[in-house]
C-alpha positions in Angstrom: 72.0 62.8 -42.0 74.5 64.7 -44.2 73.1 66.5 -47.1 74.8 66.4 -50.5 74.7 68.6 -53.6 72.6 66.0 -55.5 70.2 65.6 -52.6 69.7 69.3 -52.3 69.2 69.7 -56.1 66.7 66.8 -56.1 64.7 68.4 -53.3 64.3 71.5 -55.5 63.0 69.4 -58.4 60.7 67.4 -56.1 59.0 70.6 -54.8 55.7 71.2 -56.7 54.3 74.2 -54.8 55.9 77.4 -56.2 56.7 78.9 -52.8 58.2 75.5 -51.7 60.4 75.4 -54.8 61.6 78.9 -54.2 62.4 78.1 -50.6 64.2 74.8 -51.5 66.3 76.7 -54.1 67.3 79.3 -51.7 68.1 76.8 -49.0 70.2 74.7 -51.4 72.2 77.7 -52.6 72.7 79.0 -49.0 73.7 75.6 -47.7 76.3 75.1 -50.5 77.7 78.6 -49.9 78.0 78.0 -46.2 79.7 74.6 -46.7 76.8 72.5 -45.4 76.5 70.2 -48.4 78.9 67.5 -49.3 80.3 67.6 -52.8 78.7 64.3 -53.7 76.2 63.1 -56.3 74.6 60.2 -54.6 71.0 60.4 -56.0 69.7 60.6 -59.5 67.7 63.5 -60.8 64.0 62.8 -61.8 63.1 62.7 -65.5 60.5 65.4 -64.8 60.3 67.9 -62.0 57.2 68.2 -59.8 54.7 70.7 -61.0 51.8 72.5 -59.3 48.2 71.8 -60.3 48.1 75.2 -62.0 49.0 76.7 -64.4 47.6 74.4 -67.0 50.4 73.5 -69.4 49.6 73.7 -73.1 51.5 73.0 -76.3 52.8 76.1 -78.0 50.1 76.0 -80.7 47.3 76.1 -78.2 48.7 79.0 -76.1 46.3 82.0 -76.2 47.7 85.1 -77.9 49.0 87.7 -75.4 48.8 90.8 -77.5 51.5 93.5 -77.3 51.2 94.3 -73.6 49.5 97.7 -74.0 46.5 96.9 -71.9 46.8 95.9 -68.2 45.3 92.5 -69.1 48.0 92.0 -71.8 50.7 93.1 -69.4 49.5 90.6 -66.8 49.5 87.9 -69.4 53.1 88.7 -70.4 54.3 88.9 -66.8 52.7 85.5 -66.2 54.5 84.0 -69.2 57.8 85.4 -68.0 57.1 84.1 -64.5 56.6 80.6 -65.9 59.9 80.8 -67.8 61.7 81.7 -64.5 59.8 78.9 -62.7 61.1 76.3 -65.1 64.5 77.9 -65.1 64.8 77.1 -61.4 64.5 73.4 -62.2 66.8 73.7 -65.2 69.6 75.2 -63.0 69.3 72.6 -60.3 69.0 69.7 -62.7 72.2 70.9 -64.3 74.0 70.8 -61.0 72.6 67.5 -59.8 72.8 65.6 -63.1 76.2 66.8 -64.4 78.0 68.4 -61.4 80.2 65.3 -60.8 81.8 65.8 -64.3 83.1 69.3 -63.3 85.2 71.0 -60.7 83.5 72.5 -57.6 83.4 75.9 -59.3 80.7 74.6 -61.7 78.5 73.9 -58.7 79.3 77.3 -57.3 78.1 78.9 -60.5 74.9 76.9 -61.0 73.8 77.0 -57.4 74.0 80.8 -57.7 72.1 80.7 -61.0 69.4 78.6 -59.4 69.0 81.1 -56.6 68.8 83.9 -59.1 66.0 82.2 -61.0 64.1 81.6 -57.8 64.5 85.3 -57.0 63.3 86.3 -60.5 60.2 84.1 -60.2 59.4 85.5 -56.7 59.7 89.0 -58.0 57.4 88.4 -60.9 54.9 86.4 -58.8 54.7 89.2 -56.4 54.2 91.7 -59.2 51.3 89.5 -60.5 49.7 89.6 -57.1 50.1 93.4 -57.0 48.2 93.5 -60.3 45.4 91.3 -58.9 46.5 88.0 -60.5 48.9 85.2 -59.5 51.1 82.5 -61.0 48.8 79.7 -62.2 45.9 82.0 -63.1 46.6 81.5 -66.9 47.8 78.6 -69.1 51.5 78.3 -69.6 53.9 76.9 -72.2 54.4 73.1 -71.8 57.5 72.9 -74.0 60.1 74.6 -71.8 61.3 71.3 -70.2 61.8 69.6 -73.6 65.4 70.9 -73.9 66.2 69.3 -70.5 64.8 65.9 -71.7 66.6 66.0 -75.0 70.0 66.8 -73.4 69.7 64.7 -70.2 72.6 62.4 -71.2 75.1 65.0 -72.5 76.4 67.9 -70.4 77.9 69.7 -73.4 74.5 69.6 -75.2 72.7 70.9 -72.1 75.0 73.9 -71.9 74.9 74.5 -75.7 71.1 74.5 -75.8 69.8 75.9 -72.5 72.1 78.8 -71.5 73.7 79.4 -75.0 70.4 79.3 -77.0 67.3 79.6 -74.8 68.7 82.0 -72.1 70.6 83.9 -74.8 67.3 84.5 -76.5 66.2 86.4 -73.4 69.1 88.8 -73.9 67.7 89.6 -77.4 64.1 90.2 -76.4 64.2 91.6 -72.9 65.3 95.1 -73.7 62.3 95.7 -76.0 60.0 94.1 -73.3 61.4 96.6 -70.7 60.7 99.5 -73.1 57.1 98.2 -73.6 56.4 98.3 -69.9 58.1 101.6 -69.3 56.2 103.2 -72.2 52.9 102.5 -70.4 54.2 103.7 -67.1 54.7 100.3 -65.5 58.0 101.2 -64.0 57.8 98.5 -61.3 57.7 95.6 -63.9 60.4 97.4 -66.0 62.7 97.5 -63.0 62.2 93.8 -62.3 63.1 93.0 -65.9 66.2 95.1 -65.8 67.4 93.1 -62.8 66.6 89.9 -64.7 68.4 91.1 -67.8 71.6 91.9 -65.9 71.5 88.5 -64.2 70.9 86.6 -67.4 74.0 88.0 -68.9 75.9 86.3 -66.1 74.0 83.1 -66.6 74.8 83.0 -70.3 78.4 83.8 -69.5 78.6 80.8 -67.1 77.1 78.5 -69.7 79.5 79.6 -72.4 82.5 79.4 -70.1 81.8 75.9 -69.0 80.9 74.8 -72.5 84.2 76.1 -73.8 86.1 74.4 -70.9 84.6 71.1 -71.9 85.5 71.6 -75.5 89.1 72.6 -74.6 89.4 69.5 -72.4 88.3 67.4 -75.4 90.6 69.3 -77.8 87.7 70.3 -80.1 86.6 73.6 -81.6 83.8 75.0 -79.4 82.1 76.8 -82.3 82.0 73.7 -84.5 80.8 71.5 -81.6 78.1 74.0 -80.6 76.7 73.9 -84.1 76.8 70.1 -84.2 75.1 69.8 -80.9 72.3 72.2 -82.0 71.8 70.1 -85.1 71.5 67.0 -83.0 69.5 68.2 -80.0 67.7 71.5 -80.8 64.5 71.4 -82.7 64.2 75.1 -83.3 66.3 77.6 -85.2 68.4 80.5 -84.0 66.5 83.6 -84.7 67.6 87.2 -85.2 67.7 90.0 -84.4 70.4 89.6 -81.8 71.6 91.7 -78.9 75.2 91.5 -80.0 76.4 93.7 -77.2 74.9 91.6 -74.4 75.9 88.4 -76.0 79.5 89.7 -76.4 79.5 90.6 -72.7 78.5 87.0 -72.0 81.3 85.6 -74.2 78.8 84.4 -76.8 80.4 86.0 -79.7 78.9 86.4 -83.2 81.1 83.6 -84.6 79.0 81.2 -82.7 75.6 82.0 -84.0 75.8 84.3 -87.0 76.1 81.6 -89.6 73.1 79.7 -88.1 70.7 82.6 -88.0 67.6 82.3 -90.1 64.5 84.5 -90.2 61.5 83.3 -88.3 63.4 81.0 -85.9 62.8 80.2 -82.2 60.4 82.1 -80.1 60.2 81.6 -76.3 
């Protein structure tokens, strides 16, 4: 039976076990790269991806405080939180492909299959680091709200691009350098190296989101900055929070004229 892009994406979303999800993500990206998948969108994406029994998912206001990461326990908690973000990011990437890929040229699928494989690799690196430190993914509660952006934007490709890569992933560009410094300062060079790799990849991911968002706006003959702000007003419940890593954002094509006028103190926190 011939596999399709949508079928491969759905298989990732349907995998609950973390190792199975990573394997499905890598297989989907490899099969697409090698020409083994038809460019067809013949199955719908699920409303919610499959999830493992652990970690326990909690609303943000019930999440335990992690501290600043100085102690090993605090560092493990922070790595676990980052691993969970990357785990959900696998599903976000493949849902984007499977749900919206038919609206775009094949190059869109090229980009987001690669993003999905990157997110799977990021999760695997962090999960392995947790095990090296005597823990594992699922050992602690995790944030339940990360899929909310996908639910809110499930009917609008422009909104999904505006919110997920251009707000949520862009926030990672702002906070990751300080997190790297925190781990390096206590001699945890192994984790710092993983986060440096993630940071470099996330610039590419934000760039892909910005590029495809701008292509949609150009096709519709609308101003991308104005549309981005309008979509955030409609679909994003948080606020855009400084300080910003303007250099990394600029490298990704997410220039200050997008977000500067929206910035308010005390905004979103991932």
